C-alpha positions as CSV (number, residue, x, y, z in Angstrom):
1,X,115.2,91.4,100.0
2,X,118.6,92.9,100.5
3,X,120.6,92.9,97.6
4,X,123.8,92.2,99.2
5,X,121.9,89.2,100.2
6,X,120.7,88.1,97.4
7,X,124.4,89.1,95.8
8,X,125.8,86.3,98.5
9,X,123.3,83.9,97.6
10,X,124.3,83.8,94.0
11,X,127.8,83.7,94.7
12,X,127.5,80.4,96.7
13,X,125.6,79.3,93.8
14,X,128.0,80.2,91.3
15,X,130.8,78.4,93.7
16,X,128.7,75.2,94.4
17,X,127.8,74.7,90.5
18,X,131.4,75.4,89.3
19,X,132.3,72.6,91.9
20,X,129.9,70.0,90.9
21,X,131.0,70.9,87.3
22,X,134.9,69.9,88.5
23,X,133.4,66.6,90.1
24,X,132.3,65.0,86.7
25,X,135.3,64.2,85.2
26,X,136.6,61.2,82.9
27,X,140.5,60.7,83.2
28,X,141.7,57.7,80.6
29,X,144.8,55.9,81.2
30,X,144.4,57.2,84.9
31,X,147.1,54.8,86.3
32,X,150.8,54.0,84.8
33,X,150.4,50.4,82.9
34,X,152.6,49.0,85.3
35,X,150.5,50.0,88.6
36,X,147.3,49.1,86.4
37,X,148.3,46.0,85.3
38,X,149.0,45.0,89.0
39,X,145.7,46.0,90.0
40,X,144.3,44.3,87.2
41,X,145.9,40.9,87.5
42,X,145.3,40.7,91.5
43,X,141.1,41.5,90.7
44,X,141.8,38.9,87.7
45,X,143.2,36.2,89.6
46,X,141.4,33.2,89.8
47,X,142.2,33.2,93.7
48,X,140.7,36.6,94.6
49,X,138.0,36.3,96.5
50,X,134.6,37.9,95.0
51,X,131.5,37.4,97.3
52,X,127.9,36.9,95.9
53,X,125.5,39.5,96.0
54,X,121.7,38.7,94.7
55,X,121.2,42.5,94.2
56,X,122.9,45.4,91.9
57,X,122.4,49.3,92.5
58,X,119.6,48.7,95.3
59,X,118.9,45.8,97.4
60,X,115.7,44.9,95.3
61,X,116.1,41.0,93.9
62,X,115.6,40.7,90.2
63,X,116.2,37.5,87.8
64,X,119.5,38.3,86.4
65,X,120.6,41.2,88.5
66,X,123.4,40.4,90.7
67,X,127.0,40.8,91.0
68,X,130.0,39.5,92.8
69,X,131.7,41.9,95.3
70,X,134.7,42.7,97.1
71,X,134.8,45.3,99.9
72,X,137.9,47.2,100.5
73,X,136.8,49.6,103.1
74,X,133.7,50.3,104.6
75,X,134.8,53.0,107.1
76,X,137.5,50.9,107.8
77,X,139.8,48.6,106.1
78,X,137.8,45.6,105.3
79,X,140.4,43.5,103.1
80,X,144.2,42.5,103.2
81,X,144.1,43.6,99.4
82,X,143.3,47.4,100.3
83,X,147.3,48.3,100.5
84,X,147.0,47.6,96.5
85,X,144.7,50.5,95.8
86,X,147.7,52.6,96.8
87,X,148.6,54.2,93.5
88,X,144.9,55.2,93.1
89,X,144.2,56.3,96.6
90,X,147.4,58.5,96.0
91,X,145.8,60.4,92.8
92,X,142.5,61.1,94.4
93,X,142.5,63.8,96.4
94,X,140.5,62.2,99.6
95,X,140.1,64.1,102.8
96,X,137.6,61.2,104.2
97,X,137.0,58.1,102.8
98,X,133.7,56.5,102.9
99,X,133.8,53.0,100.9
100,X,135.6,51.0,98.3
101,X,133.9,48.3,96.9
102,X,134.8,46.1,93.6
103,X,132.1,44.8,91.3
104,X,132.2,42.0,88.9
105,X,129.0,41.5,86.8
106,X,128.4,38.5,84.8
107,X,128.0,39.0,81.0
108,X,124.4,38.1,79.7
109,X,123.1,37.8,76.1
110,X,121.5,41.3,76.3
111,X,122.8,44.4,78.3
112,X,121.0,45.1,81.4
113,X,120.4,47.9,82.9
114,X,120.5,47.8,86.4
115,X,118.9,49.7,88.9
116,X,119.3,53.8,89.3
117,X,120.5,54.6,92.5
118,X,122.5,57.2,94.5
119,X,125.8,56.4,96.2
120,X,124.6,58.7,99.4
121,X,122.6,61.3,99.8
122,X,125.2,63.8,101.0
123,X,126.2,67.1,98.6
124,X,129.8,66.4,99.7
125,X,130.9,63.4,98.7
126,X,132.2,62.5,95.2
127,X,132.0,58.8,93.7
128,X,134.8,57.6,91.6
129,X,134.5,54.6,89.0
130,X,137.8,53.2,87.8
131,X,137.4,50.5,85.2
132,X,139.2,47.4,85.3
133,X,138.3,46.2,81.9
134,X,137.0,47.0,78.3
135,X,134.0,46.3,77.5
136,X,130.7,47.0,75.9
137,X,129.1,47.8,79.6
138,X,129.0,51.6,80.5
139,X,127.6,54.0,83.6
140,X,125.0,56.5,82.8
141,X,124.8,59.6,85.1
142,X,121.9,61.7,83.3
143,X,122.4,61.9,79.8
144,X,125.9,60.9,79.9
145,X,127.0,57.2,78.9
146,X,130.5,56.6,79.9
147,X,132.1,53.8,78.4
148,X,133.7,50.7,80.3
149,X,137.6,51.3,79.2
150,X,140.2,49.6,80.9
151,X,142.5,52.1,83.4
152,X,139.6,54.8,82.8
153,X,138.6,56.6,86.4
154,X,135.1,58.6,86.1
155,X,134.3,60.8,89.1
156,X,131.0,62.6,89.8
157,X,128.9,63.7,93.0
158,X,127.6,60.6,95.2
159,X,124.3,62.2,95.0
160,X,123.8,62.3,91.3
161,X,121.1,59.3,90.4
162,X,123.1,56.8,87.9
163,X,123.1,53.3,87.2
164,X,125.6,50.9,85.6
165,X,125.2,47.6,83.2
166,X,126.8,44.5,82.4
167,X,128.6,43.5,79.1
168,X,127.6,40.9,76.5
169,X,130.9,41.2,74.7
170,X,133.1,40.1,77.6
171,X,132.9,37.2,80.4
172,X,132.5,40.0,82.8
173,X,132.8,43.8,83.4
174,X,135.0,44.8,86.6
175,X,134.9,48.2,88.3
176,X,136.0,49.4,91.7
177,X,133.7,52.4,93.1
178,X,135.1,55.1,95.5
179,X,132.9,57.3,97.7
180,X,134.7,60.0,99.5
181,X,134.8,63.7,100.1
182,X,137.5,65.5,98.6
């Protein structure tokens, strides 16, 4: 094996590894309080349109594994509420947007760990989870547990296996998921 080719492979590997490590980020107080409150008030308003999904994570139906969703973007704008996400979109360095979806998961007596899944199989996409409310639910990626804390943004590689939960100490857990290329 040519040593210069091996050096090239090692260099590419190190750059990819460095890029992946950068994609595992947690940023608290992601938005200003004013920007956060505006989005919070919209999503928690009784007239905001939430739509029932009888599955969570994967399309496999299981008892108590359901959620209410609102799709803002799915390869194109799909919601008149998309414009209210501008403060978030301006802070994420998006080159290509694939999907934005809000999830509202009702509380139960015990924490439910929903199906492990990948947002995409593509290596160049990242996922960001923006937490709307603080509760005892969480997102788990590998061995890292990211707690649901209001105004927190968690970013990771979209092809990474992960799962979310509901909560037991608040009526619901609300997050907004972004899938995109940086």
